[in-house]
VOPAGU-2260 file (C-alpha; in pm, 1 decimal, decimal comma):
REM VOPAGU-2260
SITE   aa  ch    i         X         Y         Z
SITE  MET   A    0    5608,1  -10598,8    3179,3
SITE  ASN   A    1    5679,9  -10713,9    3533,8
SITE  GLU   A    2    5615,3  -10486,3    3835,0
SITE  ALA   A    3    5984,6  -10435,4    3910,1
SITE  ILE   A    4    6050,6  -10286,5    3567,4
SITE  PHE   A    5    5725,9  -10086,1    3581,4
SITE  THR   A    6    5836,9   -9938,1    3921,7
SITE  VAL   A    7    6179,1   -9832,7    3788,3
SITE  ASN   A    8    6031,1   -9673,9    3478,5
SITE  ASN   A    9    5775,2   -9488,0    3676,5
SITE  LEU   A   10    6035,9   -9367,3    3931,0
SITE  TRP   A   11    6264,7   -9240,9    3649,3
SITE  ILE   A   12    5983,5   -9027,4    3510,2
SITE  LEU   A   13    5908,9   -8890,0    3852,0
SITE  VAL   A   14    6279,9   -8808,7    3909,0
SITE  SER   A   15    6279,0   -8641,5    3562,3
SITE  THR   A   16    5969,4   -8439,1    3667,8
SITE  ILE   A   17    6173,5   -8305,8    3976,1
SITE  LEU   A   18    6458,6   -8212,6    3741,2
SITE  VAL   A   19    6213,1   -8017,7    3500,6
SITE  PHE   A   20    6068,2   -7848,6    3803,4
SITE  ILE   A   21    6424,5   -7729,0    3898,4
SITE  MET   A   22    6429,7   -7562,0    3553,7
SITE  HIS   A   23    6194,3   -7316,3    3682,5
SITE  LEU   A   24    6449,8   -7217,1    3949,4
SITE  GLY   A   25    6694,2   -7194,8    3666,2
SITE  PHE   A   26    6465,8   -6969,4    3446,2
SITE  ALA   A   27    6399,9   -6745,3    3756,0
SITE  THR   A   28    6768,7   -6707,9    3846,7
SITE  LEU   A   29    6876,1   -6652,0    3485,7
SITE  GLU   A   30    6603,3   -6392,7    3421,9
SITE  ALA   A   31    6682,0   -6214,2    3759,6
SITE  GLY   A   32    7041,5   -6183,8    3656,6
SITE  PHE   A   33    6966,9   -6047,8    3308,6
SITE  VAL   A   34    6726,4   -5769,2    3427,8
SITE  GLN   A   35    6818,4   -5440,6    3610,5
SITE  LYS   A   36    6847,5   -5438,0    3983,7
SITE  LYS   A   37    6514,7   -5241,9    4015,3
SITE  ASN   A   38    6306,2   -5530,3    3842,1
SITE  VAL   A   39    6438,2   -5830,5    4033,0
SITE  VAL   A   40    6137,1   -5900,0    4254,0
SITE  ASN   A   41    5896,0   -5853,7    3959,1
SITE  ILE   A   42    6071,8   -6104,9    3748,8
SITE  LEU   A   43    6086,6   -6349,2    4038,1
SITE  PHE   A   44    5717,9   -6304,3    4116,3
SITE  LYS   A   45    5623,1   -6381,7    3759,0
SITE  ASN   A   46    5820,9   -6689,9    3754,7
SITE  THR   A   47    5681,0   -6796,9    4067,5
SITE  MET   A   48    5331,0   -6752,7    3949,5
SITE  ILE   A   49    5378,6   -6923,2    3621,6
SITE  VAL   A   50    5442,6   -7253,6    3775,3
SITE  VAL   A   51    5135,8   -7214,2    3996,1
SITE  ILE   A   52    4918,6   -7097,9    3710,9
SITE  GLY   A   53    5060,0   -7355,3    3476,6
SITE  LEU   A   54    5001,8   -7661,4    3691,3
SITE  LEU   A   55    4642,3   -7554,0    3795,0
SITE  THR   A   56    4522,9   -7467,1    3426,9
SITE  TYR   A   57    4693,3   -7771,0    3295,7
SITE  ALA   A   58    4504,0   -7989,5    3543,6
SITE  ILE   A   59    4167,9   -7817,8    3496,0
SITE  VAL   A   60    4172,5   -7814,2    3111,5
SITE  GLY   A   61    4521,3   -7837,1    2938,2
SITE  PHE   A   62    4594,8   -8208,2    3004,9
SITE  ASN   A   63    4275,6   -8323,6    2850,2
SITE  LEU   A   64    4317,2   -8086,1    2554,5
SITE  MET   A   65    4655,4   -8223,3    2491,1
SITE  TYR   A   66    4589,8   -8591,0    2542,3
SITE  PRO   A   67    4209,1   -8641,2    2493,4
SITE  GLY   A   68    4258,3   -8994,9    2374,7
SITE  MET   A   69    4043,4   -8937,0    2064,1
SITE  ASN   A   70    4054,5   -8780,7    1723,9
SITE  ALA   A   71    4373,9   -8964,8    1617,3
SITE  GLY   A   72    4512,9   -8771,4    1334,6
SITE  GLY   A   73    4279,7   -8455,8    1388,0
SITE  PHE   A   74    4320,1   -8084,1    1491,7
SITE  PHE   A   75    4135,6   -8078,7    1809,5
SITE  GLY   A   76    4014,3   -8290,6    2083,5
SITE  PHE   A   77    3892,3   -8267,1    2452,0
SITE  SER   A   78    3799,1   -8535,4    2689,8
SITE  GLY   A   79    3647,1   -8317,7    2978,6
SITE  PHE   A   80    3762,1   -8083,7    3259,6
SITE  GLY   A   81    3989,0   -8200,9    3546,0
SITE  LEU   A   82    4173,0   -8514,1    3619,5
SITE  SER   A   83    3987,7   -8838,0    3663,3
SITE  LEU   A   84    4077,9   -9137,6    3883,1
SITE  PRO   A   85    4181,4   -9409,9    3647,8
SITE  GLY   A   86    4050,1   -9760,5    3704,7
SITE  GLY   A   87    4195,4  -10077,3    3642,6
SITE  ASP   A   88    4564,6  -10207,3    3685,4
SITE  PRO   A   89    4811,7   -9902,8    3673,1
SITE  ILE   A   90    5061,8  -10122,4    3484,0
SITE  GLU   A   91    4837,9  -10129,8    3199,9
SITE  TYR   A   92    4853,8   -9750,5    3142,6
SITE  ALA   A   93    5126,7   -9635,4    2887,2
SITE  GLY   A   94    5248,5   -9987,3    2832,3
SITE  GLY   A   95    5381,2  -10016,9    3186,3
SITE  ASN   A   96    5611,3   -9728,3    3166,1
SITE  TYR   A   97    5447,4   -9486,5    3410,7
SITE  THR   A   98    5111,6   -9413,3    3576,4
SITE  TYR   A   99    4835,4   -9184,4    3473,6
SITE  TRP   A  100    4948,1   -8939,7    3765,7
SITE  THR   A  101    5296,8   -8944,1    3649,1
SITE  ASP   A  102    5203,0   -8884,3    3287,6
SITE  PHE   A  103    5004,6   -8561,7    3414,2
SITE  ILE   A  104    5275,2   -8410,4    3639,2
SITE  PHE   A  105    5555,7   -8472,5    3399,3
SITE  GLN   A  106    5362,4   -8303,1    3111,3
SITE  GLY   A  107    5237,6   -8020,7    3341,8
SITE  MET   A  108    5596,9   -7924,6    3421,0
SITE  PHE   A  109    5659,4   -7893,3    3036,1
SITE  ALA   A  110    5348,3   -7672,2    2997,4
SITE  ALA   A  111    5456,9   -7426,8    3261,9
SITE  THR   A  112    5797,8   -7409,1    3090,1
SITE  CYS   A  113    5652,2   -7272,2    2764,3
SITE  ALA   A  114    5495,8   -6978,3    2942,8
SITE  THR   A  115    5818,8   -6898,6    3132,7
SITE  ILE   A  116    5990,1   -6837,8    2808,1
SITE  VAL   A  117    5769,0   -6542,0    2746,3
SITE  SER   A  118    5826,8   -6380,2    3078,1
SITE  GLY   A  119    6207,6   -6305,9    3016,9
SITE  ALA   A  120    6129,6   -6143,6    2676,4
SITE  VAL   A  121    5866,9   -5902,8    2816,6
SITE  ALA   A  122    6054,5   -5811,3    3127,1
SITE  GLU   A  123    6098,0   -5472,7    3281,1
SITE  ARG   A  124    5798,2   -5309,5    3126,3
SITE  ILE   A  125    5486,5   -5528,2    3136,9
SITE  LYS   A  126    5218,5   -5510,9    3395,4
SITE  LEU   A  127    5205,6   -5797,6    3631,7
SITE  VAL   A  128    4830,0   -5902,7    3630,9
SITE  PRO   A  129    4772,2   -5885,4    3239,9
SITE  PHE   A  130    5086,3   -6105,1    3211,6
SITE  LEU   A  131    4950,7   -6342,6    3442,4
SITE  LEU   A  132    4617,4   -6353,6    3257,1
SITE  PHE   A  133    4818,5   -6412,2    2941,9
SITE  SER   A  134    5009,1   -6698,3    3086,3
SITE  ALA   A  135    4684,9   -6858,9    3220,1
SITE  VAL   A  136    4513,5   -6853,1    2863,4
SITE  PHE   A  137    4820,8   -6958,8    2677,0
SITE  VAL   A  138    4900,5   -7254,3    2891,7
SITE  ALA   A  139    4540,6   -7360,2    2932,7
SITE  LEU   A  140    4450,0   -7348,7    2559,7
SITE  CYS   A  141    4711,2   -7259,5    2316,5
SITE  TYR   A  142    4995,7   -7487,0    2419,8
SITE  PRO   A  143    4785,0   -7792,0    2472,4
SITE  ILE   A  144    4617,3   -7746,6    2128,2
SITE  THR   A  145    4952,5   -7755,6    1938,5
SITE  GLY   A  146    5071,8   -8017,2    2174,2
SITE  PHE   A  147    4776,0   -8247,7    2064,5
SITE  TRP   A  148    4883,9   -8197,7    1695,3
SITE  ASN   A  149    5197,2   -8399,7    1764,5
SITE  TRP   A  150    5245,2   -8557,4    2117,4
SITE  GLY   A  151    4868,0   -8615,2    2154,0
SITE  GLY   A  152    4837,7   -8816,3    1826,3
SITE  GLY   A  153    4699,9   -8536,5    1609,3
SITE  TRP   A  154    4743,9   -8448,5    1245,2
SITE  LEU   A  155    5132,1   -8362,5    1273,3
SITE  LYS   A  156    5186,6   -8696,5    1435,6
SITE  ALA   A  157    5004,6   -8862,0    1143,1
SITE  ALA   A  158    5213,2   -8670,9     888,5
SITE  GLY   A  159    5536,8   -8802,0    1046,1
SITE  PHE   A  160    5655,2   -8477,7    1215,6
SITE  TYR   A  161    5906,1   -8568,1    1487,7
SITE  ASP   A  162    6012,6   -8356,5    1795,0
SITE  PHE   A  163    6130,3   -8588,0    2072,7
SITE  ALA   A  164    6125,6   -8349,0    2356,1
SITE  GLY   A  165    6008,4   -8004,8    2230,8
SITE  SER   A  166    6246,9   -7789,7    2026,5
SITE  THR   A  167    5938,0   -7670,3    1853,2
SITE  MET   A  168    5649,6   -7805,6    2075,8
SITE  VAL   A  169    5787,6   -7627,5    2382,3
SITE  HIS   A  170    6078,2   -7386,7    2291,9
SITE  ALA   A  171    5987,7   -7240,7    1947,9
SITE  ALA   A  172    5619,1   -7232,4    2049,6
SITE  GLY   A  173    5721,5   -7026,0    2349,8
SITE  GLY   A  174    5957,1   -6822,0    2137,4
SITE  PHE   A  175    5696,5   -6731,3    1875,2
SITE  ALA   A  176    5466,7   -6631,0    2157,8
SITE  ALA   A  177    5747,9   -6414,3    2311,2
SITE  LEU   A  178    5809,1   -6259,8    1972,4
SITE  ALA   A  179    5439,8   -6156,2    1940,8
SITE  ALA   A  180    5408,5   -6030,6    2291,4
SITE  VAL   A  181    5719,8   -5822,6    2244,1
SITE  LEU   A  182    5582,0   -5669,1    1927,8
SITE  VAL   A  183    5256,7   -5573,6    2093,2
SITE  LEU   A  184    5427,8   -5443,7    2403,8
SITE  GLY   A  185    5713,3   -5235,5    2249,4
SITE  PRO   A  186    6056,4   -5190,4    2365,3
SITE  ARG   A  187    6184,3   -5060,8    2699,0
SITE  ARG   A  188    6208,6   -4681,9    2715,6
SITE  GLY   A  189    6547,9   -4551,7    2609,7
SITE  LYS   A  190    6657,1   -4882,3    2445,6
SITE  TYR   A  191    6642,5   -4751,4    2081,9
SITE  THR   A  192    6747,7   -4390,9    2036,3
SITE  ASP   A  193    6838,0   -4159,5    1753,8
SITE  HIS   A  194    7199,2   -4223,3    1825,0
SITE  GLY   A  195    7147,7   -4601,0    1793,4
SITE  ILE   A  196    7087,2   -4911,3    2039,0
SITE  LYS   A  197    7156,8   -4823,0    2407,4
SITE  PRO   A  198    7268,8   -5138,0    2596,3
SITE  ILE   A  199    7071,9   -5200,3    2904,0
SITE  PRO   A  200    7280,1   -5453,0    3108,0
SITE  GLY   A  201    7163,3   -5692,9    3352,6
SITE  HIS   A  202    7247,9   -5652,4    3715,9
SITE  SER   A  203    7398,0   -5990,6    3819,6
SITE  MET   A  204    7605,5   -6220,1    3582,7
SITE  PRO   A  205    7655,6   -6452,7    3881,6
SITE  LEU   A  206    7284,9   -6513,6    3908,8
SITE  ALA   A  207    7258,2   -6549,4    3535,4
SITE  THR   A  208    7539,8   -6811,1    3530,8
SITE  ILE   A  209    7387,9   -7014,1    3820,4
SITE  GLY   A  210    7059,9   -6998,9    3632,7
SITE  VAL   A  211    7207,2   -7148,9    3306,4
SITE  PHE   A  212    7387,1   -7427,5    3510,0
SITE  LEU   A  213    7040,5   -7497,3    3687,5
SITE  LEU   A  214    6872,4   -7515,7    3337,9
SITE  TRP   A  215    7150,2   -7750,9    3204,1
SITE  PHE   A  216    7103,4   -7970,8    3510,6
SITE  GLY   A  217    6721,8   -7976,8    3470,8
SITE  TRP   A  218    6763,9   -8043,7    3096,1
SITE  TYR   A  219    6867,5   -8399,7    3181,4
SITE  GLY   A  220    6514,9   -8466,6    3312,0
SITE  PHE   A  221    6361,0   -8258,5    3023,0
SITE  ASN   A  222    6533,1   -8474,7    2760,2
SITE  GLY   A  223    6605,9   -8799,6    2967,9
SITE  GLY   A  224    6250,0   -8818,3    3091,8
SITE  SER   A  225    6118,2   -8779,7    2731,1
SITE  VAL   A  226    6242,7   -9139,0    2674,6
SITE  LEU   A  227    5923,3   -9210,8    2878,1
SITE  SER   A  228    6095,2   -9522,9    3036,2
SITE  ALA   A  229    6414,1   -9606,6    3225,9
SITE  ASN   A  230    6550,9   -9781,4    2919,5
SITE  PRO   A  231    6936,7   -9783,9    2984,6
SITE  MET   A  232    7051,0   -9729,8    2626,6
SITE  GLY   A  233    6787,4   -9467,7    2544,9
SITE  VAL   A  234    6841,1   -9262,7    2868,4
SITE  SER   A  235    7225,9   -9278,0    2855,0
SITE  LEU   A  236    7242,2   -9177,0    2490,4
SITE  VAL   A  237    7024,5   -8876,6    2544,0
SITE  PHE   A  238    7237,9   -8770,8    2838,9
SITE  VAL   A  239    7549,4   -8772,7    2606,5
SITE  THR   A  240    7375,0   -8594,9    2318,8
SITE  THR   A  241    7232,6   -8341,8    2548,2
SITE  SER   A  242    7572,9   -8277,5    2709,9
SITE  LEU   A  243    7783,3   -8251,3    2395,6
SITE  ALA   A  244    7531,8   -8015,7    2229,9
SITE  ALA   A  245    7536,9   -7780,7    2518,1
SITE  ALA   A  246    7915,3   -7787,1    2522,2
SITE  ALA   A  247    7944,6   -7726,3    2155,1
SITE  GLY   A  248    7688,7   -7447,8    2167,0
SITE  ALA   A  249    7891,2   -7259,6    2438,4
SITE  LEU   A  250    8218,2   -7288,0    2262,5
SITE  VAL   A  251    8091,4   -7173,9    1916,8
SITE  ALA   A  252    7887,8   -6898,1    2075,7
SITE  PHE   A  253    8214,5   -6781,3    2257,9
SITE  ILE   A  254    8402,2   -6778,6    1934,6
SITE  ALA   A  255    8130,8   -6618,4    1723,0
SITE  GLY   A  256    8055,2   -6365,6    1988,2
SITE  TYR   A  257    8428,5   -6259,9    2004,8
SITE  LEU   A  258    8451,5   -6236,3    1618,1
SITE  LEU   A  259    8132,4   -6021,2    1605,9
SITE  PHE   A  260    8186,5   -5794,7    1908,5
SITE  LYS   A  261    8552,6   -5811,1    1983,9
SITE  SER   A  262    8485,7   -5898,9    2334,8
SITE  TYR   A  263    8451,8   -6201,9    2564,5
SITE  ASP   A  264    8086,3   -6177,0    2625,4
SITE  LEU   A  265    7970,1   -6413,7    2901,9
SITE  SER   A  266    7599,3   -6363,1    2810,2
SITE  MET   A  267    7659,5   -6492,9    2474,2
SITE  THR   A  268    7834,6   -6800,1    2602,1
SITE  LEU   A  269    7559,8   -6874,4    2850,9
SITE  ASN   A  270    7296,0   -6830,3    2578,6
SITE  GLY   A  271    7517,5   -7060,2    2358,1
SITE  ILE   A  272    7467,4   -7336,2    2623,2
SITE  LEU   A  273    7099,6   -7296,5    2617,3
SITE  GLY   A  274    7096,5   -7268,2    2236,1
SITE  GLY   A  275    7269,2   -7592,8    2207,5
SITE  LEU   A  276    7023,7   -7762,2    2451,9
SITE  VAL   A  277    6732,4   -7620,2    2268,6
SITE  GLY   A  278    6875,3   -7741,5    1935,5
SITE  ILE   A  279    6931,1   -8095,4    2049,9
SITE  THR   A  280    6599,8   -8150,5    2219,3
SITE  ALA   A  281    6400,1   -8237,5    1898,7
SITE  GLY   A  282    6637,7   -8525,9    1807,9
SITE  ALA   A  283    6833,5   -8606,7    2115,4
SITE  ASP   A  284    6728,6   -8985,1    2105,8
SITE  GLN   A  285    6833,5   -9019,8    1737,0
SITE  MET   A  286    7177,1   -8839,2    1707,1
SITE  SER   A  287    7508,4   -8973,1    1717,7
SITE  PRO   A  288    7774,6   -8784,5    1952,0
SITE  ASN   A  289    7925,6   -8624,7    1629,8
SITE  GLU   A  290    7579,2   -8508,4    1513,2
SITE  ALA   A  291    7493,8   -8377,7    1844,1
SITE  MET   A  292    7807,7   -8159,3    1857,7
SITE  LEU   A  293    7743,6   -8027,8    1509,0
SITE  ILE   A  294    7378,3   -7935,6    1601,8
SITE  GLY   A  295    7491,9   -7772,0    1915,0
SITE  ALA   A  296    7777,3   -7592,3    1733,6
SITE  ILE   A  297    7534,8   -7446,5    1479,4
SITE  ALA   A  298    7287,1   -7338,7    1735,8
SITE  GLY   A  299    7567,5   -7166,8    1925,6
SITE  ALA   A  300    7660,5   -6981,8    1604,5
SITE  ILE   A  301    7297,4   -6880,9    1563,5
SITE  ILE   A  302    7284,6   -6711,3    1893,8
SITE  PRO   A  303    7502,6   -6388,5    1848,2
SITE  PHE   A  304    7368,7   -6332,4    1492,9
SITE  SER   A  305    7018,2   -6370,5    1597,3
SITE  VAL   A  306    7048,0   -6133,5    1887,7
SITE  VAL   A  307    7196,3   -5867,9    1644,0
SITE  PHE   A  308    6911,5   -5946,6    1400,1
SITE  PHE   A  309    6622,9   -5897,9    1651,0
SITE  ASP   A  310    6798,2   -5590,3    1804,6
SITE  ARG   A  311    6844,4   -5408,2    1472,5
SITE  ARG   A  312    6463,7   -5454,3    1417,6
SITE  LYS   A  313    6394,1   -5304,3    1755,4
SITE  VAL   A  314    6260,6   -5626,7    1910,7
SITE  ASP   A  315    6365,8   -5561,9    2254,9
SITE  ASP   A  316    6429,3   -5899,8    2431,6
SITE  PRO   A  317    6626,4   -5864,5    2763,5
SITE  VAL   A  318    6718,3   -6220,8    2806,6
SITE  GLY   A  319    6754,7   -6343,9    2447,8
SITE  ALA   A  320    6455,3   -6563,2    2456,5
SITE  THR   A  321    6361,2   -6530,1    2085,1
SITE  SER   A  322    6711,4   -6611,8    1984,2
SITE  VAL   A  323    6752,2   -6913,5    2225,9
SITE  HIS   A  324    6411,5   -7068,8    2204,2
SITE  LEU   A  325    6264,7   -6954,9    1878,6
SITE  ALA   A  326    6566,7   -6950,0    1634,3
SITE  CYS   A  327    6758,2   -7259,3    1804,9
SITE  GLY   A  328    6419,6   -7442,7    1838,4
SITE  VAL   A  329    6348,0   -7411,2    1475,3
SITE  TRP   A  330    6700,7   -7514,9    1373,7
SITE  GLY   A  331    6687,7   -7807,7    1622,6
SITE  THR   A  332    6358,0   -7937,4    1470,7
SITE  LEU   A  333    6487,3   -7909,5    1102,7
SITE  ALA   A  334    6819,9   -8101,3    1204,8
SITE  VAL   A  335    6593,4   -8394,6    1277,1
SITE  GLY   A  336    6511,5   -8395,7     903,5
SITE  ILE   A  337    6876,8   -8361,6     817,6
SITE  PHE   A  338    7051,1   -8606,6    1056,8
SITE  GLY   A  339    6766,2   -8812,7    1215,0
SITE  ALA   A  340    6652,6   -9170,0    1160,6
SITE  LYS   A  341    6443,6   -9069,9     851,9
SITE  ALA   A  342    6687,6   -8809,8     714,1
SITE  GLY   A  343    6590,2   -8675,5     372,5
SITE  LEU   A  344    6423,2   -8405,5     184,3
SITE  ASN   A  345    6080,2   -8537,1     260,7
SITE  GLN   A  346    6138,3   -8535,1     651,3
SITE  VAL   A  347    6283,1   -8187,7     616,8
SITE  LEU   A  348    5971,2   -8074,0     457,0
SITE  VAL   A  349    5760,3   -8243,1     708,4
SITE  GLN   A  350    5955,7   -8079,0     987,0
SITE  LEU   A  351    5925,7   -7747,4     823,6
SITE  MET   A  352    5561,2   -7785,8     796,9
SITE  GLY   A  353    5538,3   -7858,7    1161,4
SITE  VAL   A  354    5751,2   -7551,2    1239,8
SITE  ALA   A  355    5533,1   -7336,1    1033,9
SITE  ALA   A  356    5202,0   -7460,2    1161,1
SITE  ILE   A  357    5304,9   -7455,3    1536,2
SITE  GLY   A  358    5481,2   -7125,7    1498,7
SITE  ALA   A  359    5196,2   -6947,9    1308,7
SITE  PHE   A  360    4926,0   -7070,7    1563,2
SITE  SER   A  361    5146,9   -6971,7    1862,9
SITE  PHE   A  362    5237,8   -6631,7    1730,8
SITE  ALA   A  363    4884,0   -6555,3    1619,4
SITE  ALA   A  364    4720,4   -6667,9    1946,9
SITE  ALA   A  365    4969,6   -6487,2    2156,8
SITE  PHE   A  366    4931,8   -6174,5    1965,9
SITE  ALA   A  367    4562,9   -6185,5    1982,0
SITE  ILE   A  368    4567,1   -6245,1    2361,6
SITE  MET   A  369    4823,7   -5972,9    2424,3
SITE  TYR   A  370    4655,8   -5720,9    2185,1
SITE  ALA   A  371    4311,7   -5781,5    2355,5
SITE  LEU   A  372    4472,4   -5730,6    2692,2
SITE  LYS   A  373    4627,3   -5413,7    2566,6
SITE  GLN   A  374    4297,7   -5272,7    2444,3
SITE  THR   A  375    4111,1   -5362,2    2751,4
SITE  VAL   A  376    4300,2   -5363,6    3079,0
SITE  GLY   A  377    4628,0   -5233,7    2942,5
SITE  ILE   A  378    4970,0   -5419,3    2947,5
SITE  ARG   A  379    5231,3   -5157,0    2992,3
SITE  VAL   A  380    5343,7   -4981,1    3319,8
SITE  SER   A  381    5348,9   -4617,9    3324,1
SITE  GLU   A  382    5668,7   -4419,6    3230,5
SITE  GLU   A  383    5723,2   -4335,2    3599,9
SITE  GLU   A  384    5694,6   -4697,8    3713,5
SITE  GLU   A  385    5924,5   -4804,4    3433,0
SITE  MET   A  386    6184,0   -4545,3    3553,5
SITE  ILE   A  387    6147,9   -4631,6    3923,7
SITE  GLY   A  388    6133,4   -4995,7    3857,3
SITE  LEU   A  389    5857,4   -5248,3    3878,3
SITE  ASP   A  390    5967,7   -5371,0    4211,5
SITE  ILE   A  391    5849,7   -5043,8    4383,3
SITE  GLY   A  392    5590,7   -4957,1    4117,2
SITE  GLU   A  393    5413,1   -5307,9    4126,6
SITE  HIS   A  394    5527,3   -5473,2    4448,5
SITE  GLU   A  395    5639,9   -5177,6    4675,0
SITE  MET   A  396    5948,4   -5378,8    4777,7
SITE  SER   A  397    6304,0   -5419,6    4671,1
SITE  ALA   A  398    6517,9   -5727,4    4602,0
SITE  TYR   A  399    6808,7   -5546,5    4773,0
SITE  ALA   A  400    6812,4   -5296,6    5058,2
SITE  ASP   A  401    7029,5   -5060,4    4856,6
SITE  SER   A  402    6848,9   -5093,2    4542,6
SITE  PRO   A  403    6837,9   -4785,7    4312,3
SITE  SER   A  404    6472,6   -4823,5    4276,8
SITE  GLU   A  405    6429,4   -4788,1    4652,7
SITE  GLN   A  406    6636,9   -4471,7    4659,5
SITE  MET   A  407    6464,4   -4324,4    4350,9
SITE  ALA   A  408    6116,1   -4396,7    4505,3
SITE  MET   A  409    6225,4   -4222,8    4814,5
SITE  ALA   A  410    6351,3   -3925,8    4610,1
SITE  VAL   A  411    6021,1   -3901,6    4413,1
SITE  SER   A  412    5817,6   -3928,0    4726,6
């Protein structure tokens, strides 16, 4: 490995880190569009603080939990608190592909993404501080432990489980945590009535659309950076499979949404894009273009049916995070066993085992954390706060000067 190649590799991972960072803007914009006008400040505040909390907790404890450099094939490892100044020639770290510092910051952006998935699912009725406490514990402890099982060289890695960039490691783990949090928290008031399910539409489809395109843009770093080098063939293949899966997901979600609802539902198409992206993430480096399109298409078909499934079971998820990240994340991970380099029944079973283990741990941990917070500090805003909106109730400000929450607050006062 010469210094020029080392520099190019390291630079590409840093550029990918920037792209993953932009995904947080995408999540914030998407979720802001999908919530009501009276809760926009609150959702933006949560998305801002998740990045802050995620990076700090990952630096203090998470990184060394996920990559302890010990216990190969084990269930748990920890190499101490904080980041250390590595000695020796930087080119010797990670086979000359990137430095210790690049490794940390790239993985830190992934960690914060996992908690962001939960924020949209619990939007419009959760207290701010308990949610931030939940995010801190989940990113500091839960995500790194399951991350070690595979990416850190733990027992799932030894068993042959494969998840290239995180269909399960990041997305399904976040989706299972979101499902647990929603079950503990309960639905928004008025969502499920004696007369059926009441739609609560988001306030800005333009914001939601911008958010999805920002996420798609950032996904080139999410998947492309996971090559962990600037290998021309590897990175370019991942770009192609990522793009085709997203496009196929959008098209099929559009068609399936129309057949199911008899309307051209933009939100379904937008989530179809995200579903395709989540689905291809586990095997983006192994799939042919045709396989990528098929994986994305099936993910797109999953979206509307999954949304209906969760809604009928009174799982109130304002942004569809459980459908996009949980359902499509599971599908994408299993698809590696069907289409990947080691396709076959044995690989499907290994993939299923990994999904089950990570899903069970993430769900149980999130449920326990959220339930403990519910029993101690409380996690749900009052009925009055929910009616007025969390922008006024929690932040005493509005995203827009003519916001109904501001007008309602004045009327109440």
